[in-house]
C-alpha positions in Angstrom: -20.2 -49.3 -16.2 -20.3 -46.9 -13.2 -21.6 -48.5 -9.9 -23.2 -46.1 -7.4 -23.5 -47.1 -3.7 -26.4 -45.4 -1.9 -28.5 -46.1 1.2 -31.7 -45.9 -0.8 -32.5 -46.2 -4.6 -35.3 -43.8 -5.5 -36.8 -42.9 -8.9 -35.4 -39.3 -8.6 -31.9 -40.6 -7.9 -32.0 -42.9 -10.9 -33.3 -40.1 -13.1 -30.6 -37.6 -12.1 -27.7 -40.0 -12.3 -28.8 -41.4 -15.7 -29.0 -37.9 -17.2 -25.5 -37.0 -16.0 -23.7 -40.2 -16.7 -25.6 -41.9 -19.5 -27.1 -39.1 -21.5 -24.3 -36.5 -21.1 -21.1 -38.6 -20.5 -22.2 -41.7 -22.3 -21.4 -44.0 -19.3 -23.9 -46.8 -18.3 -24.8 -46.5 -14.6 -26.1 -49.0 -12.0 -27.0 -48.8 -8.3 -26.5 -50.9 -5.2 -27.4 -50.7 -1.5 -25.0 -53.7 -0.8 -21.5 -52.7 0.4 -20.1 -56.1 -0.6 -21.2 -55.6 -4.2 -19.7 -52.2 -4.2 -16.3 -53.4 -2.9 -16.2 -56.2 -5.5 -16.9 -53.9 -8.5 -13.6 -53.4 -10.3 -14.4 -50.4 -12.6 -15.8 -46.9 -12.1 -17.6 -46.5 -8.8 -18.6 -43.9 -6.3 -20.8 -43.5 -3.2 -23.8 -41.2 -2.8 -25.0 -41.2 0.7 -24.5 -39.3 4.0 -21.0 -40.5 4.9 -18.2 -42.0 2.8 -17.5 -45.7 3.2 -13.7 -45.3 3.0 -11.6 -43.3 0.5 -13.8 -43.8 -2.6 -15.2 -41.0 -4.7 -18.0 -39.7 -2.5 -20.7 -37.1 -2.9 -22.8 -36.2 0.1 -26.5 -36.6 -0.7 -29.1 -33.9 -0.3 -32.5 -35.0 0.9 -34.4 -33.8 -2.3 -33.6 -37.1 -4.2 -35.2 -39.2 -1.4 -38.3 -37.0 -0.9 -41.7 -37.3 -2.5 -43.9 -34.3 -3.6 -42.9 -30.7 -3.3 -41.2 -28.9 -0.5 -40.2 -25.3 -0.2 -36.5 -26.0 -0.7 -34.0 -23.5 0.6 -31.3 -22.7 -2.0 -28.1 -20.8 -1.6 -26.3 -20.4 -4.9 -22.5 -20.1 -4.7 -19.6 -19.6 -7.2 -17.7 -22.7 -8.4 -14.8 -21.9 -10.6 -16.3 -20.3 -13.8 -19.8 -21.3 -13.0 -22.4 -21.5 -10.2 -23.7 -24.3 -8.0 -26.1 -25.0 -5.1 -26.9 -27.6 -2.5 -23.5 -27.4 -0.8 -22.1 -30.7 0.4 -19.2 -30.2 2.8 -15.5 -31.0 2.9 -15.5 -34.8 2.4 -17.3 -34.6 -0.9 -15.4 -35.0 -4.2 -17.0 -31.7 -5.4 -18.4 -28.9 -3.2 -22.1 -29.5 -3.9 -24.6 -32.2 -4.6 -24.5 -32.2 -8.4 -27.3 -34.8 -8.7 -29.8 -33.0 -6.5 -29.0 -29.6 -8.2 -29.4 -31.2 -11.6 -32.7 -32.8 -10.6 -34.0 -29.5 -9.4 -33.3 -27.9 -12.8 -34.3 -30.8 -15.0 -37.6 -31.6 -13.3 -38.5 -27.8 -13.4 -39.2 -28.0 -9.7 -39.3 -24.2 -9.4 -42.1 -24.0 -12.0 -44.4 -26.0 -9.7 -43.8 -23.5 -6.8 -45.8 -20.2 -6.6 -44.6 -17.7 -9.2 -45.8 -14.7 -11.2 -46.8 -15.5 -14.7 -46.8 -13.2 -17.8 -49.9 -12.1 -19.8 -50.1 -15.5 -21.5 -49.8 -17.4 -18.3 -46.1 -18.4 -18.9 -43.3 -19.0 -16.5 -40.8 -16.2 -17.3 -37.0 -16.1 -17.2 -37.1 -13.4 -14.5 -38.8 -15.9 -12.1 -36.1 -18.5 -12.5 -33.2 -19.3 -10.2 -30.9 -19.2 -13.2 -31.8 -15.6 -14.1 -31.7 -14.3 -10.6 -28.3 -15.8 -9.9 -26.8 -15.1 -13.4 -26.3 -18.6 -14.8 -29.1 -18.7 -17.3 -26.5 -18.3 -20.1 -24.7 -21.5 -19.1 -25.8 -25.2 -19.6 -24.7 -25.7 -16.0 -25.8 -29.4 -15.7 -23.6 -30.3 -18.7 -20.7 -28.2 -17.3 -21.0 -29.9 -13.9 -21.1 -33.3 -15.6 -17.8 -32.7 -17.4 -16.2 -31.4 -14.2 -17.3 -34.6 -12.5 -15.8 -36.6 -15.4 -12.4 -35.0 -14.5 -12.8 -36.4 -11.0 -13.5 -39.9 -12.4 -10.5 -39.6 -14.9 -8.1 -38.8 -12.0 -9.3 -41.8 -10.0 -9.7 -44.2 -13.0 -6.9 -43.2 -15.4 -7.2 -46.5 -17.5 -10.9 -46.0 -18.2 -11.6 -44.8 -21.8 -14.4 -42.3 -21.7 -16.7 -42.0 -24.8 -16.7 -38.6 -26.6 -19.7 -36.9 -27.9 -19.9 -34.2 -30.6 -21.5 -30.8 -30.9 -24.7 -31.0 -33.0 -27.5 -28.6 -34.0 -31.3 -29.2 -34.4 -32.8 -26.1 -36.1 -36.5 -25.6 -35.5 -38.7 -23.8 -38.1 -41.9 -22.7 -36.5 -44.8 -22.1 -39.0 -47.8 -20.4 -37.3 -48.9 -19.2 -40.7 -47.4 -20.5 -44.0 -48.4 -17.4 -45.9 -49.0 -13.7 -45.1 -51.6 -13.1 -47.8 -52.2 -16.3 -49.8 -54.8 -19.0 -48.9 -56.5 -16.7 -46.4 -60.0 -16.9 -47.9 -62.3 -14.1 -49.1 -63.5 -12.8 -45.7 -60.0 -12.6 -44.2 -58.6 -11.0 -47.4 -61.4 -8.4 -47.3 -60.8 -7.8 -43.6 -57.1 -7.3 -44.2 -57.8 -4.9 -47.1 -60.1 -2.7 -45.0 -57.5 -2.7 -42.2 -54.8 -1.7 -44.6 -56.9 1.2 -45.9 -58.0 2.5 -42.5 -54.4 2.3 -41.1 -53.1 4.0 -44.3 -50.8 1.0 -45.0 -51.0 1.5 -48.7 -47.6 -0.1 -49.3 -48.9 -3.3 -47.6 -52.2 -3.1 -49.6 -50.3 -2.8 -52.8 -48.0 -5.8 -51.9 -51.0 -7.9 -50.7 -52.7 -7.7 -54.2 -49.4 -8.1 -56.1 -49.0 -11.4 -54.2 -52.7 -12.5 -54.7 -52.4 -11.8 -58.4 -49.1 -13.8 -58.6 -46.8 -10.9 -59.4 -44.8 -11.1 -56.2 -43.8 -13.9 -53.7 -45.6 -13.9 -50.4 -43.3 -12.6 -47.7 -43.9 -15.7 -45.5 -43.1 -18.1 -48.3 -39.5 -18.8 -47.6 -39.8 -22.6 -47.9 -37.6 -23.0 -51.0 -34.8 -21.0 -49.3 -35.0 -23.2 -46.1 -35.2 -26.5 -48.0 -32.2 -25.4 -50.1 -30.3 -24.8 -46.8 -31.5 -28.3 -45.6 -30.0 -29.9 -48.7 -26.6 -28.6 -47.7 -26.8 -29.5 -44.0 -26.1 -32.9 -42.4 -28.4 -32.1 -39.5 -32.2 -32.4 -40.1 -34.3 -29.3 -39.7 -37.6 -29.8 -37.8 -40.7 -27.9 -39.0 -43.8 -27.3 -36.8 -46.9 -26.5 -38.8 -50.0 -25.0 -37.1 -53.1 -26.8 -38.5 -55.5 -26.0 -35.7 -58.8 -24.1 -36.2 -58.8 -20.4 -36.6 -59.1 -18.5 -33.3 -58.2 -15.3 -31.5 -54.7 -16.6 -30.9 -54.1 -18.8 -33.9 -54.5 -17.3 -37.3 -53.0 -20.0 -39.6 -54.1 -21.4 -42.9 -57.2 -23.7 -43.1 -55.8 -27.2 -42.9 -58.3 -28.5 -45.5 -56.8 -26.4 -48.3 -55.0 -28.6 -50.8 -52.2 -26.2 -51.5 -51.4 -26.0 -47.8 -51.5 -29.8 -47.5 -49.2 -30.1 -50.5 -46.7 -27.6 -48.9 -46.5 -29.7 -45.8 -46.0 -32.9 -47.8 -43.3 -31.2 -49.9 -41.4 -30.0 -46.7 -41.7 -33.5 -45.2 -39.8 -34.9 -48.2 -36.7 -33.0 -47.0 -37.2 -32.2 -43.3 -38.9 -33.7 -40.3 -42.4 -32.3 -39.6 -44.1 -32.0 -36.2 -47.3 -30.4 -34.9 -47.5 -26.9 -33.7 -50.3 -27.4 -31.2 -52.8 -24.5 -31.1 -53.4 -22.3 -28.1 -56.6 -24.1 -27.1 -55.0 -27.5 -27.6 -52.8 -26.7 -24.6 -55.9 -26.7 -22.3 -58.0 -29.4 -24.0 -56.6 -32.9 -24.8 -59.6 -33.5 -27.1 -58.5 -30.6 -29.3 -54.9 -31.8 -29.2 -55.9 -35.3 -30.2 -57.9 -33.9 -33.2 -54.9 -31.9 -34.4 -52.6 -34.8 -33.9 -54.9 -37.1 -36.1 -55.2 -34.3 -38.6 -51.4 -34.0 -39.0 -51.0 -37.8 -39.1 -53.5 -38.0 -42.0 -51.5 -35.4 -43.9 -48.1 -37.1 -43.2 -49.4 -40.7 -43.5 -47.2 -41.6 -40.5 -47.5 -41.4 -36.7 -46.6 -38.0 -35.1 -43.6 -38.0 -33.0 -42.9 -34.3 -32.2 -44.9 -31.3 -30.9 -44.5 -27.7 -29.9 -47.1 -25.5 -28.3 -48.2 -22.1 -29.5 -46.6 -19.1 -27.8 -44.1 -21.5 -26.1 -46.7 -21.9 -23.4 -46.5 -24.8 -20.9 -48.8 -25.7 -18.1 -46.8 -28.1 -15.9 -47.5 -31.0 -15.5 -50.7 -31.1 -17.5 -49.2 -30.1 -20.9 -46.7 -32.9 -20.8 -49.1 -35.5 -19.3 -51.4 -34.9 -22.3 -48.5 -35.5 -24.7 -47.6 -38.7 -22.9 -51.2 -39.9 -23.0 -51.4 -39.3 -26.8 -48.0 -41.1 -27.2 -46.2 -38.1 -28.6 -42.6 -38.8 -27.9 -40.8 -35.4 -28.2 -41.6 -31.8 -27.2 -39.9 -28.6 -28.2 -41.8 -26.0 -26.2 -39.4 -25.6 -23.2 -37.5 -22.3 -23.5 -37.8 -18.6 -22.9 -39.4 -16.3 -25.5 -37.5 -13.1 -24.4 -34.2 -14.5 -23.2 -31.6 -16.7 -24.9 -30.3 -19.4 -22.4 -30.9 -22.7 -20.8 -34.3 -23.0 -19.1 -33.7 -26.5 -17.8 -29.9 -25.9 -17.3 -28.9 -28.3 -20.0 -28.2 -28.6 -23.7 -28.8 -32.4 -23.7 -32.4 -33.8 -24.3 -33.9 -35.1 -21.1 -37.1 -37.0 -20.1 -40.1 -35.4 -18.4 -40.1 -36.3 -14.8 -43.6 -36.2 -13.3 -43.2 -34.8 -9.8 -46.8 -35.8 -8.8 -46.5 -39.4 -9.8 -42.7 -39.7 -9.1 -41.9 -41.3 -12.4 -39.8 -40.7 -15.5 -42.1 -40.6 -18.5 -41.2 -41.6 -22.1 -41.6 -37.9 -23.2 -38.3 -36.5 -24.3 -37.9 -32.7 -23.8 -35.7 -30.8 -26.3 -35.3 -27.4 -24.6 -34.6 -24.6 -27.1 -31.8 -22.2 -26.4 -32.6 -19.2 -28.7 -35.8 -18.0 -30.2 -35.6 -15.5 -33.1 -37.7 -13.0 -31.1 -35.3 -13.1 -28.1 -32.6 -11.6 -30.4 -34.8 -8.6 -31.3 -33.9 -6.9 -28.1 -30.4 -6.5 -29.4 -30.7 -3.5 -31.7 -27.7 -3.9 -34.0 -26.9 -7.0 -36.1 -23.5 -7.1 -34.4 -25.0 -7.4 -31.0 -27.4 -10.1 -32.2 -24.4 -12.1 -33.6 -22.5 -11.6 -30.4 -25.4 -13.0 -28.3 -25.9 -15.9 -30.7 -22.2 -16.8 -30.8 -22.1 -16.8 -27.0 -24.8 -19.5 -26.9 -23.0 -21.5 -29.6 -19.7 -21.2 -27.6 -21.3 -22.4 -24.3 -22.9 -25.4 -26.0 -19.7 -26.3 -28.0 -17.7 -26.3 -24.7 -19.7 -29.3 -23.5 -20.3 -30.7 -27.0 -24.1 -30.5 -26.6 -27.0 -30.1 -29.0 -28.0 -26.6 -30.0 -31.7 -26.1 -30.5 -32.5 -22.7 -32.1 -36.1 -21.7 -33.1 -36.7 -19.5 -36.2 -40.0 -18.8 -37.9 -40.7 -19.1 -41.7 -41.2 -15.3 -41.9 -37.9 -14.7 -40.1 -36.2 -15.4 -43.5 -38.2 -12.7 -45.3 -35.5 -10.1 -44.6 -38.5 -7.6 -44.2 -38.2 -4.9 -41.6 -37.1 -6.2 -38.2 -36.0 -9.5 -39.7 -33.2 -8.0 -41.7 -30.0 -9.9 -41.2 -31.6 -13.0 -39.8 -30.6 -15.2 -42.8 -27.0 -14.3 -41.7 -27.7 -15.4 -38.1 -29.1 -18.7 -39.4 -26.0 -19.2 -41.5 -23.9 -18.7 -38.3 -25.7 -21.6 -36.7 -25.3 -23.9 -39.8 -21.6 -23.0 -40.1 -21.0 -23.6 -36.4 -20.9 -27.3 -37.1 -17.9 -26.9 -39.5 -15.7 -25.0 -37.2 -13.4 -26.5 -34.6 
């Protein structure tokens, strides 16, 4: 166990230290404000305060971990070896910055509570982030910092055996609509037909009716292919089905339809299944609760995971609603248009409520690549290069890669050509050294 001496034990301090030491490095951590206890401890130890006690491992503390509420924090990002850092800590410190305050700033999504420009859906964008502005969005900096700090501990405690973690993947399959043409009902089918005719999309019109009469497979119906991939992978895929009511934003399948319910149950036999919360569930906890109960009645088990439509988050309300409904995991955090690490980590972390100053039970799995974010790379070669770069960064720190693909991504139609190959790269990345 690592013992940390500090002048004040705060909820923020415990949160940041536990993410770095327990969740990333696998080392239990405890805290003391008593110098005698610190001196008596005969294993890993360090001090985190304003001045070192003697010649122990020392990191000079920034005020942010002892504050409450939000302040307009001044941040100067600097280079540190192959990465970046901020909250500089002076010469006596074991490393040149306060790793714990910087990690807290990124993990708590502190910057998303401060004034910023949102996109047309009301989302926090990559361009608004500190990581994008200072060119470290492509790195899981919190994990990189943690492993660098581990080296400091190894030098000072050469006899201590550090646990090792292993690279893992958690593929997400997002299903806003299980089918392109099937199970849409008469009115929507007629509407689609009229639209095809007036837009001169005769090829689509032909395909629509070939699917409806059972002569061709629906382009969105890639479930057999995905389940077959799951059978050959040791890592569980996680599906998110939209079962909310039809609206301007959500145009899924009616959740009352038996064939749709049967599909969800069939997928759940092989993969994990969570709820893709509708656009209006984001704003209204009553709608979210209705969708949660609907999914639980289909699965005959309690719902553990959710993901919001359009990857939209309203912090802290979105996460508070999930906590209130006892949903334990969320997979919404990430950027739609940019691969990278929105919270600076590739290790699941808990939602810290900055208003109430508590760590909640909600575990956040930040995703690192969305299939749409790869569309900006025009050639398949460039897409592969971008994807492999993310895999490389996560493998270096033996983290968990969370990519998001949609069911229609595997259709190989139009812009989705080559995406099956990209998905295979992710699955095969676990076999390589």
